[in-house]
C-alpha positions, 0 to 999 in steps of 0.5 A, spaced: 472 864 665 469 871 663 472 874 669 478 873 673 480 876 680 487 878 683 488 876 690 494 878 694 493 886 693 487 888 697 484 885 703 477 882 701 471 883 706 471 876 708 464 877 711 461 879 705 455 875 703 454 872 696 448 868 694 447 863 689 440 867 687 443 872 682 438 872 676 442 878 673 448 873 671 446 869 665 450 863 668 445 863 674 439 861 668 444 856 665 445 853 672 437 853 673 435 850 667 440 844 667 438 843 675 430 843 673 431 838 667 435 833 671 432 834 677 425 832 675 429 825 672 432 824 679 426 825 683 422 820 678 428 815 679 428 816 687 421 815 687 421 808 683 427 806 688 422 808 694 417 804 691 421 798 690 424 797 697 422 802 702 426 799 707 432 799 702 432 806 700 431 809 707 437 805 709 441 807 703 440 814 704 441 813 712 448 810 711 450 815 706 448 821 710 452 818 715 458 817 710 458 824 708 457 827 715 465 827 717 467 830 710 462 836 711 464 837 718 472 837 716 471 842 711 466 846 715 471 847 720 477 848 716 474 853 712 473 857 718 477 864 716 473 865 710 466 861 710 463 860 704 456 862 703 451 857 705 447 857 698 453 856 694 455 850 698 448 847 697 448 849 690 454 845 689 452 839 693 446 839 689 449 840 682 453 834 684 447 830 686 442 831 681 445 834 675 452 831 674 449 824 676 444 824 671 448 827 665 454 822 667 449 816 667 447 818 660 454 819 657 457 813 661 452 809 658 453 812 651 461 811 651 460 804 654 457 802 648 462 805 643 467 801 647 463 795 647 463 795 639 471 797 639 474 792 644 473 785 646 467 783 651 473 782 656 476 789 655 470 792 655 468 789 662 475 791 665 476 798 662 470 801 660 469 804 667 476 807 667 476 810 660 469 813 660 467 815 668 473 819 670 473 824 664 466 825 663 464 825 671 470 830 673 468 835 667 461 835 669 462 836 676 467 841 674 462 845 670 458 846 676 464 849 680 465 853 674 458 855 674 458 857 681 464 861 679 461 865 674 454 866 678 458 869 684 465 871 682 467 874 688 466 867 692 472 864 689 479 868 690 483 862 692 484 854 691 481 853 698 474 856 695 475 851 689 477 845 693 470 847 698 466 847 692 469 841 688 469 837 695 461 839 696 460 837 688 463 830 689 460 829 695 453 830 692 455 826 686 457 820 691 451 820 695 446 819 689 451 815 685 451 810 691 444 810 692 443 808 685 448 802 685 445 800 692 438 799 689 439 797 682 446 793 682 445 790 689 438 788 689 435 794 694 433 790 699 437 791 706 441 786 706 444 788 699 444 795 701 449 793 707 453 789 702 453 794 697 456 799 702 461 795 705 464 793 697 463 800 694 464 805 700 468 802 705 472 797 701 473 801 695 476 807 699 473 813 702 471 819 699 475 818 692 469 822 688 470 828 694 478 828 693 478 828 685 472 833 684 476 837 689 482 837 685 478 839 679 475 845 683 482 847 685 483 847 677 477 852 676 479 856 682 486 857 680 484 859 673 479 864 675 483 868 680 489 871 678 495 871 683 500 877 684 506 876 680 503 869 676 503 869 669 497 867 665 501 861 662 503 859 669 496 860 671 493 856 666 498 850 666 497 849 674 489 849 672 491 844 667 495 840 671 490 840 677 485 837 672 489 832 669 491 830 677 483 829 678 481 825 671 488 821 672 487 819 679 479 817 678 482 813 672 487 810 676 482 808 681 477 805 676 482 801 672 484 794 674 491 796 675 489 797 682 485 790 683 490 788 688 486 784 692 487 776 691 482 772 689 480 766 693 484 763 699 490 767 701 496 764 701 504 766 701 505 773 699 497 774 698 498 776 706 502 782 704 498 784 698 492 784 701 493 789 706 497 793 701 491 793 697 487 796 703 492 801 704 492 803 697 485 804 697 485 808 703 489 813 700 484 818 697 482 819 705 488 821 707 490 825 701 483 829 702 485 830 709 492 832 708 490 837 702 484 840 706 489 841 712 494 844 707 490 849 704 487 851 710 493 853 713 496 857 707 489 861 707 490 862 715 497 865 714 495 869 708 488 871 711 491 873 718 497 877 715 492 881 710 487 882 716 492 884 721 496 888 717 493 895 719 494 892 727 501 890 726 505 894 731 500 897 735 497 895 742 493 889 739 499 885 736 506 886 734 510 883 728 513 878 732 506 876 735 504 876 728 509 871 725 508 866 731 500 867 730 501 865 723 505 858 724 501 853 728 507 849 730 510 856 732 504 857 736 504 850 740 512 851 741 510 858 744 505 855 749 510 849 751 515 854 752 511 858 756 508 852 760 515 850 762 518 857 764 511 860 767 506 854 768 500 852 766 496 858 767 501 862 763 500 857 757 493 858 758 493 865 758 497 865 752 493 861 748 487 865 750 491 871 747 492 868 741 485 866 740 483 873 741 488 876 736 485 871 731 478 875 733 481 881 732 483 879 725 475 877 725 473 884 727 478 888 723 476 885 717 469 887 718 470 894 720 470 900 715 475 904 719 481 904 724 477 907 729 471 902 729 469 901 736 469 894 736 476 894 733 478 899 739 475 894 744 478 888 741 485 891 741 484 894 748 482 887 750 488 883 747 493 888 750 490 887 757 491 880 756 498 881 754 499 885 760 496 880 765 500 875 762 507 879 762 505 880 770 506 872 771 513 870 774 517 867 768 512 869 762 517 875 760 523 870 761 519 865 756 519 871 751 526 871 751 527 864 749 523 865 743 516 866 745 514 872 741 510 876 747 512 884 746 510 889 751 506 895 751 510 901 748 512 905 753 510 900 759 514 896 764 513 889 765 516 885 771 520 879 769 520 876 776 514 877 782 509 882 781 511 886 787 517 888 782 512 892 778 509 895 784 515 898 786 517 899 779 511 905 779 505 901 778 502 905 784 504 911 781 501 909 774 494 907 778 494 914 782 495 917 775 489 914 772 493 909 767 488 904 764 493 899 763 496 899 770 489 899 773 487 893 768 493 890 771 492 891 778 485 888 777 488 882 774 492 881 780 486 882 784 482 876 780 488 872 781 489 873 788 496 875 787 501 874 793 503 881 792 496 884 793 496 886 800 502 890 799 499 894 793 492 894 797 496 898 803 500 903 798 493 905 795 488 905 801 490 912 803 488 914 797 481 911 797 474 913 799 472 919 794 468 914 789 461 913 790 458 906 788 452 904 785 449 897 785 445 895 779 441 889 780 435 885 778 433 879 774 437 877 768 434 880 762 431 886 765 436 891 761 442 892 767 448 892 762 444 897 757 442 901 763 449 901 766 451 904 760 446 909 760 448 911 767 455 912 764 453 917 759 449 921 764 455 921 768 460 923 763 455 929 760 457 932 767 464 931 766 465 925 772 470 920 771 466 913 771 467 906 771 462 900 771 464 893 774 460 888 771 460 881 775 459 875 771 456 868 772 461 863 773 460 856 770 460 851 776 464 846 772 469 850 768 470 856 773 469 860 766 465 866 766 462 869 759 465 876 761 460 879 756 457 885 759 462 890 756 459 888 749 453 892 750 457 899 752 461 900 746 459 907 745 464 908 751 469 904 748 473 911 746 472 915 752 478 916 756 474 918 762 470 911 762 473 904 765 469 898 764 471 891 767 468 884 768 469 880 773 467 873 775 463 871 781 467 865 782 461 861 785 459 866 790 451 866 791 450 874 792 452 876 785 458 880 788 465 877 786 469 876 793 474 880 790 470 886 788 471 890 794 479 891 793 477 892 785 473 898 787 478 901 791 483 900 785 478 904 781 477 909 787 484 910 787 485 911 780 481 917 780 474 914 778 468 918 782 462 914 780 463 906 780 457 902 777 457 895 780 452 891 775 451 884 779 449 877 776 441 878 777 438 878 784 434 872 785 432 870 792 438 870 795 443 874 791 442 881 796 449 882 797 449 888 793 446 892 798 452 891 803 457 892 797 455 899 795 453 906 797 446 906 793 442 900 790 438 900 784 433 895 783 431 894 776 425 891 774 421 890 767 414 889 765 412 882 766 417 882 772 412 878 776 407 879 782 407 882 789 408 875 792 415 874 788 417 881 790 416 879 797 420 873 796 426 876 792 427 881 798 428 887 793 424 891 798 429 891 803 435 892 799 432 897 794 434 904 795 432 906 788 427 902 783 428 903 775 422 900 771 426 899 765 424 898 758 418 902 759 416 903 752 413 896 752 406 894 754 405 893 762 410 898 764 404 902 768 402 896 771 409 894 774 410 901 776 403 901 780 405 894 783 412 897 785 409 903 788 403 899 792 408 894 795 413 900 797 407 903 801 405 896 804 413 896 806 416 898 813 416 905 813 423 908 814 426 915 813 428 914 806 422 912 801 425 909 794 423 913 788 420 909 782 423 911 776 421 909 769 427 908 764 427 906 757 434 905 754 431 904 747 428 911 747 433 914 752 428 916 757 428 917 764 436 916 764 437 923 767 431 922 772 434 916 775 441 919 775 438 925 779 434 919 784 441 916 785 444 923 787 438 925 791 439 918 795 447 920 796 445 927 799 440 924 804 445 919 806 450 924 807 445 929 811 443 923 816 450 920 817 448 914 814 453 914 808 459 914 813 455 908 817 454 904 811 461 904 809 464 903 816 460 897 816 462 895 809 469 895 811 468 891 818 464 886 814 470 885 808 475 884 814 471 879 817 470 875 811 477 876 809 479 873 816 474 867 815 476 866 808 484 865 811 481 861 817 477 856 812 483 855 808 487 853 814 482 848 816 481 846 809 488 844 809 488 840 815 482 837 813 486 833 808 489 829 813 488 822 811 489 820 819 483 824 821 479 821 815 481 814 817 479 815 824 472 818 822 471 812 817 473 807 823 468 811 828 474 812 832 472 820 832 465 823 831 464 829 826 463 834 832 470 832 835 473 832 828 471 839 827 473 841 834 480 838 833 480 842 826 478 849 829 484 848 835 489 846 830 487 852 825 487 857 831 494 855 834 497 855 827 501 861 825 497 867 822 496 866 815 496 872 810 489 874 808 487 875 801 481 877 797 481 871 792 
């Protein structure tokens, strides 16, 4: 090798893109020349096969592509942490399929002639494949991996890289070589191809070539990379041993020593020897999988340690958490212990924390500095997940039993009910504007925590100061970007601001994307900004059921402007008008005609219109259509202004902010603001009471006797409903929640 690279001393930029096409490297031209010469021969050969038997040739390739797919997917999945450049993976696959098969065919034929002259015909027929193919084929395939290492030295820095490129080279070799055998030895007809697939692929053992060349690739990689503390003698010795294992395993596989399958009818011990032979032939598959998993685990441990080294001890991950994260067995044990002590929800949250800490490593490896906005945001997200987890009763006790779960420095976390945290200073921390405390309280709201009414009662006297702005509109009009721009306008005026982004919930899994924060990264480091996503929980109006309580928590924390971004207006999603003080409806060029506007009902809910993406064609038409519809609508004491905005060009943002301020002044002067808020509070109380009543009815509706009476027609649905209402009305009052 012309270049060796030291690993273990510095953290590599894992996201660095390396290409096969590097004309400045002499090895690239060697690769290209060999591929060009052998490629012409391979294309000619495959065209001959296609002409001889189109059906057989097509079947051969179809079967072998299916055969190759599981190996390719296994490598792709296990190569997660340091994904190899696609051009290099394809380059190694093509080298094995074209150059190695063509050159090996020529060399094997020549060396076979030598053995036939030296040995007897019987010896040659039994031993030629073992004495020629292993060293010829593995050296040729290994040469392809060596060329990859010379063309792109940065692409290989550990044994796993060599394993991937070697396995791809061996996979390409196996595919083309088997096509040659199916067409040339087994006759080429579909029946012969099927026989060849069973005998040569299935019965002979899956992925033998893939394993042997993966070992040769590891030999090349081990020689090409210098590990800290490893001598050159040891490095070369390991490389030689891996190459010997590759050639030796291939030799053993091709030799008659493993022809253990009894011939003729089986009798006596044959019934033991036959299954034993099948088990031996299956060894390459299991060794390949086991070696791939082992190398992937080793890389994961090293990669996480290197990527997260600057983060250890910070809010994103502690030393104890890193030690658990690096060991899959400990991760599983930690989740099992968490499930046993704190329940399935806590175990799922711990799994999510582990996943996001891995994502922190991904983000950290791409960042150029410690204060990169992506790193700060992901770091804070991991901390908020830990806060939410430690707020679950029993989670801290699980930590005491070996689940590495370190509390935030300077933060107190409950070991029992969440109410202990309320009594322990959570209210005071929220009132002081502590973002960790606010995030924890919002998690209590989303989860419908049993102690939420006590928290709400403590915070309610401190609310009523924040002004809320609803931001709604169809998906894709730029609501998230506009919300971030409004945050910037508020912060320029030194006003503490927040965004509550309501995200759609999957009707199947109950999960939400919660991705709107990704578009507001410029505010991630501003202590005067709080951004939180909440799920709709299937509520049609686009406003989460827990949103009013969340708004009060943000209000109590000192936030003075809260932007509520909704899912998307649709034709029924107009709840934003009753949930906020000012409703801004966002449209974009190409938003639809006046009939669609009227159907959507946005004229009735809009206090301000924003024609966003005004830098695009059609903005003037959208503005004109809106103004015409406003003139045609019902006249009131407030005419919604229409503001042109462009977050790309940064225009119209201050004008939009001023329009919101003007509407607030109008509401205050007319007394409509107090009326809106009073009606909103009554609506929320009504909804909470209805939800509590619905839960009681749902519990009574599970009565099997009632269901049997309905099914047997002994009672009609109206009478059954009246019975449920009567039971619920006479039941003891239940505590309403915002869940």
